[in-house]
C-alpha positions as CSV (number, residue, x, y, z in Angstrom):
1,M,62.3,193.2,180.1
2,I,64.1,190.6,182.1
3,L,61.1,188.5,181.8
4,N,61.1,188.9,178.0
5,N,64.8,188.0,177.9
6,E,64.2,184.9,179.9
7,I,61.2,183.9,177.7
8,L,63.4,184.5,174.6
9,R,66.2,182.4,176.1
10,H,63.8,179.6,176.9
11,K,62.3,179.8,173.4
12,N,65.8,179.5,171.9
13,N,66.5,176.6,174.2
14,I,63.3,174.9,173.1
15,N,64.1,175.5,169.5
16,S,67.6,174.1,170.0
17,L,66.1,171.1,171.8
18,E,63.6,170.5,169.1
19,K,66.4,170.5,166.5
20,D,68.3,168.0,168.6
21,V,65.2,165.8,168.8
22,L,64.7,166.0,165.0
23,N,68.4,165.2,164.5
24,A,68.2,162.3,166.9
25,S,65.1,161.0,165.3
26,G,66.8,161.1,161.9
27,R,69.8,159.3,163.3
28,A,67.5,156.7,164.9
29,D,65.8,156.1,161.5
30,D,69.2,155.7,159.9
31,I,70.3,153.3,162.6
32,R,67.0,151.4,162.2
33,R,67.6,151.1,158.4
34,I,71.1,149.9,159.0
35,K,69.9,147.4,161.6
36,D,67.2,146.1,159.2
37,S,69.8,145.8,156.4
38,L,72.2,143.9,158.6
39,Q,69.4,141.6,159.7
40,K,68.5,140.8,156.1
41,E,72.2,140.2,155.3
42,R,72.5,138.0,158.4
43,D,69.4,136.0,157.4
44,S,70.8,135.6,153.9
45,L,74.1,134.3,155.2
46,R,72.3,131.9,157.5
47,S,70.4,130.6,154.5
48,E,73.6,130.2,152.6
49,I,75.2,128.4,155.5
50,I,72.3,126.0,155.7
51,K,72.6,125.3,152.0
52,L,76.4,124.8,152.3
53,N,75.9,122.4,155.2
54,N,73.4,120.4,153.2
55,S,75.8,120.3,150.3
56,I,78.6,119.1,152.7
57,A,76.3,116.4,154.1
58,D,75.5,115.3,150.5
59,L,79.2,115.2,149.6
60,R,80.0,113.2,152.7
61,H,77.3,110.7,151.9
62,D,78.7,110.4,148.4
63,M,82.2,110.0,149.7
64,M,81.0,107.2,152.1
65,L,79.2,105.5,149.2
66,K,82.3,105.8,147.0
67,T,84.5,104.4,149.9
68,N,82.2,101.5,150.2
69,M,82.4,100.9,146.5
70,I,86.2,101.0,146.6
71,S,86.2,98.5,149.5
72,S,83.9,96.2,147.6
73,L,86.1,96.5,144.4
74,N,89.2,95.8,146.5
75,L,87.6,92.6,147.9
76,D,86.6,91.6,144.4
77,L,90.2,92.2,143.2
78,N,91.6,90.1,146.1
79,K,89.2,87.2,145.2
80,L,90.3,87.5,141.6
81,N,93.9,87.5,142.5
82,I,93.3,84.3,144.6
83,R,91.6,82.7,141.6
84,L,94.5,83.8,139.4
85,D,97.0,82.3,141.7
86,E,95.0,79.0,141.8
87,A,94.9,79.1,138.0
88,Y,98.7,79.5,137.8
89,I,99.1,76.6,140.3
90,L,96.8,74.4,138.2
91,K,98.6,75.4,135.0
92,S,102.0,74.5,136.6
93,K,100.6,71.1,137.7
94,A,99.2,70.5,134.2
95,E,102.5,71.4,132.6
96,K,104.4,69.2,135.0
97,E,101.9,66.3,134.4
98,R,102.2,66.9,130.6
99,D,106.0,66.8,130.8
100,E,105.9,63.6,132.9
101,M,103.5,62.0,130.4
102,A,105.6,63.1,127.5
103,Q,108.7,61.6,129.2
104,E,106.8,58.4,130.0
105,M,105.6,58.2,126.4
106,E,109.1,58.7,125.1
107,S,110.3,56.1,127.5
108,L,107.6,53.7,126.2
109,H,108.6,54.5,122.6
110,E,112.2,53.7,123.4
111,R,111.2,50.4,125.0
112,I,109.0,49.6,122.0
113,E,111.9,50.4,119.7
114,S,114.3,48.3,121.7
115,Y,111.9,45.3,121.4
116,Q,111.8,45.6,117.6
């Protein structure tokens, strides 16, 4: 009888241990699925990061090109401003020369009139 009780107790322990093994196996499968899902999400995020980094590099390149274009346009504007200043100086000189010639012409007219 004692032997039967001990055998029954061991059978119960074995059954309990088998249930624990099944539960642990199910939890391990759940954890494996969660791990696989997290790895897929991580890989997807890495892919997005790579795409974003490429986009950032493209935008930086575009910004550099635009900055170079702005610098070039500023140089062109400075050159045009210099030419405009030179044109104003030439205009002033021409107006002064015109006024001097007009005054000289008037003076000549007055001299001619005084001889008549």
